[in-house]
C-alpha positions as a Markdown table, in Angstrom:
| # | Residue | x | y | z |
|---|---|---|---|---|
| 1 | Met | 7.1 | 61.6 | 86.4 |
| 2 | Arg | 8.7 | 61.4 | 83.0 |
| 3 | Val | 8.6 | 57.6 | 82.9 |
| 4 | Val | 4.8 | 57.7 | 83.8 |
| 5 | Trp | 4.2 | 60.3 | 81.0 |
| 6 | Thr | 6.1 | 58.2 | 78.4 |
| 7 | Thr | 4.4 | 55.0 | 79.5 |
| 8 | Arg | 1.0 | 56.7 | 79.3 |
| 9 | Thr | 1.8 | 58.1 | 75.8 |
| 10 | Leu | 2.9 | 54.7 | 74.6 |
| 11 | Leu | -0.2 | 52.9 | 76.0 |
| 12 | Thr | -2.5 | 55.5 | 74.6 |
| 13 | Thr | -1.0 | 55.3 | 71.1 |
| 14 | Ser | -1.0 | 51.5 | 71.3 |
| 15 | Ala | -4.7 | 51.6 | 72.3 |
| 16 | Met | -5.6 | 53.8 | 69.4 |
| 17 | Val | -3.8 | 51.5 | 66.9 |
| 18 | Thr | -5.6 | 48.5 | 68.5 |
| 19 | Val | -9.0 | 50.3 | 68.1 |
| 20 | Ile | -8.2 | 50.8 | 64.4 |
| 21 | Ala | -7.2 | 47.1 | 64.1 |
| 22 | Ala | -10.4 | 46.0 | 65.8 |
| 23 | Ile | -12.6 | 48.1 | 63.5 |
| 24 | Asp | -10.7 | 46.8 | 60.4 |
| 25 | Ala | -11.2 | 43.2 | 61.7 |
| 26 | Ala | -14.9 | 43.8 | 62.3 |
| 27 | Leu | -15.3 | 45.3 | 58.8 |
| 28 | Gly | -13.6 | 42.2 | 57.4 |
| 29 | Arg | -15.8 | 39.9 | 59.5 |
| 30 | Ser | -12.8 | 38.3 | 61.1 |
| 31 | Trp | -14.3 | 37.6 | 64.5 |
| 32 | Asp | -11.3 | 35.9 | 66.0 |
| 33 | Leu | -9.2 | 39.0 | 65.3 |
| 34 | Val | -12.0 | 41.2 | 66.8 |
| 35 | Thr | -11.8 | 39.1 | 70.0 |
| 36 | Ile | -8.0 | 39.3 | 70.2 |
| 37 | Thr | -7.8 | 43.0 | 69.6 |
| 38 | Gly | -10.7 | 43.6 | 72.0 |
| 39 | Leu | -8.8 | 41.7 | 74.7 |
| 40 | Ala | -5.6 | 43.7 | 73.9 |
| 41 | Leu | -7.6 | 46.9 | 74.2 |
| 42 | Val | -9.0 | 45.9 | 77.6 |
| 43 | Leu | -5.5 | 45.2 | 78.8 |
| 44 | Gln | -4.2 | 48.5 | 77.6 |
| 45 | Val | -7.1 | 50.4 | 79.2 |
| 46 | Val | -6.4 | 48.6 | 82.5 |
| 47 | Gly | -2.7 | 49.5 | 82.2 |
| 48 | Leu | -3.6 | 53.1 | 81.6 |
| 49 | Ala | -6.0 | 53.2 | 84.6 |
| 50 | Gly | -3.2 | 51.7 | 86.8 |
| 51 | Leu | -0.9 | 54.5 | 85.9 |
| 52 | Gly | -3.2 | 57.0 | 87.5 |
| 53 | Arg | -3.0 | 55.4 | 90.9 |
| 54 | Arg | 0.6 | 55.8 | 91.6 |
| 55 | Asp | 1.1 | 55.9 | 95.4 |
| 56 | Ser | 3.9 | 57.4 | 97.4 |
| 57 | Arg | 3.9 | 54.8 | 100.2 |
| 58 | Val | 7.1 | 54.3 | 102.1 |
| 59 | Gly | 7.8 | 51.0 | 103.9 |
| 60 | Leu | 8.8 | 51.3 | 107.6 |
| 61 | Arg | 10.5 | 48.9 | 109.9 |
| 62 | Pro | 8.2 | 47.1 | 112.3 |
| 63 | Asp | 9.7 | 48.9 | 115.4 |
| 64 | Leu | 8.9 | 52.3 | 113.8 |
| 65 | Ile | 5.3 | 51.3 | 113.0 |
| 66 | Arg | 4.9 | 50.1 | 116.6 |
| 67 | Trp | 6.3 | 53.4 | 117.9 |
| 68 | Leu | 3.9 | 55.4 | 115.6 |
| 69 | His | 0.9 | 53.4 | 117.0 |
| 70 | Glu | 2.0 | 53.8 | 120.6 |
| 71 | Arg | 2.6 | 57.5 | 120.1 |
| 72 | Ala | -0.8 | 57.9 | 118.5 |
| 73 | Ala | -2.4 | 56.2 | 121.5 |
| 74 | Val | -0.7 | 58.5 | 123.9 |
| 75 | Thr | -1.2 | 61.8 | 122.1 |
| 76 | Gly | -4.6 | 61.1 | 120.5 |
| 77 | Glu | -3.2 | 62.2 | 117.1 |
| 78 | Ser | -3.5 | 60.1 | 114.0 |
| 79 | Val | -0.7 | 57.9 | 112.9 |
| 80 | Glu | -0.5 | 59.8 | 109.6 |
| 81 | Thr | -0.1 | 63.2 | 111.4 |
| 82 | Ile | 2.7 | 61.8 | 113.6 |
| 83 | Ala | 4.5 | 60.2 | 110.6 |
| 84 | Asp | 4.2 | 63.5 | 108.6 |
| 85 | Arg | 5.7 | 65.5 | 111.5 |
| 86 | Ala | 8.5 | 63.0 | 112.1 |
| 87 | Val | 9.5 | 63.0 | 108.4 |
| 88 | Ser | 9.3 | 66.8 | 108.3 |
| 89 | Thr | 11.5 | 67.1 | 111.4 |
| 90 | Phe | 14.0 | 64.7 | 110.0 |
| 91 | Arg | 14.1 | 66.6 | 106.7 |
| 92 | Ala | 14.6 | 69.9 | 108.5 |
| 93 | Asp | 17.5 | 68.4 | 110.4 |
| 94 | Leu | 19.0 | 67.1 | 107.1 |
| 95 | Asp | 18.6 | 70.5 | 105.5 |
| 96 | Asp | 20.3 | 72.2 | 108.5 |
| 97 | Ala | 23.1 | 69.8 | 108.7 |
| 98 | Gln | 26.5 | 71.1 | 107.5 |
| 99 | Pro | 28.3 | 69.0 | 104.9 |
| 100 | Pro | 31.2 | 67.0 | 106.5 |
| 101 | Glu | 34.6 | 68.5 | 106.2 |
| 102 | Glu | 36.9 | 66.9 | 103.7 |
| 103 | Ile | 39.5 | 64.6 | 105.1 |
| 104 | Gly | 42.9 | 66.2 | 105.4 |
| 105 | Thr | 41.8 | 69.8 | 105.8 |
| 106 | Thr | 42.8 | 71.8 | 108.8 |
| 107 | Thr | 40.5 | 74.0 | 110.9 |
| 108 | Gly | 41.2 | 76.8 | 113.4 |
| 109 | Gly | 44.7 | 77.6 | 112.1 |
| 110 | Glu | 46.1 | 74.2 | 113.0 |
| 111 | Ala | 48.9 | 73.0 | 110.7 |
């Protein structure tokens, strides 16, 4: 999240400087600079708009995608619901798992 915030701040500041440069170029009747700064401003605005559309998609292996679709066809649930439940179950199993014992330790009074 911090990287997005920093990038957004830098692009916003850069866009404001570009607007000031475009106004200065227009007042000086330097139309080629107005064009260049206008193009730069458009690119900065497009970059800012792209930051808002961050997605949290996760790539899956083809066999898992096939399993999701087959399971959805059998149960009548959506693929998204099955994927959410599968990830939640997997996470719960990870949270419940005990950390592995360190190598070389003894258990149960063995020496």
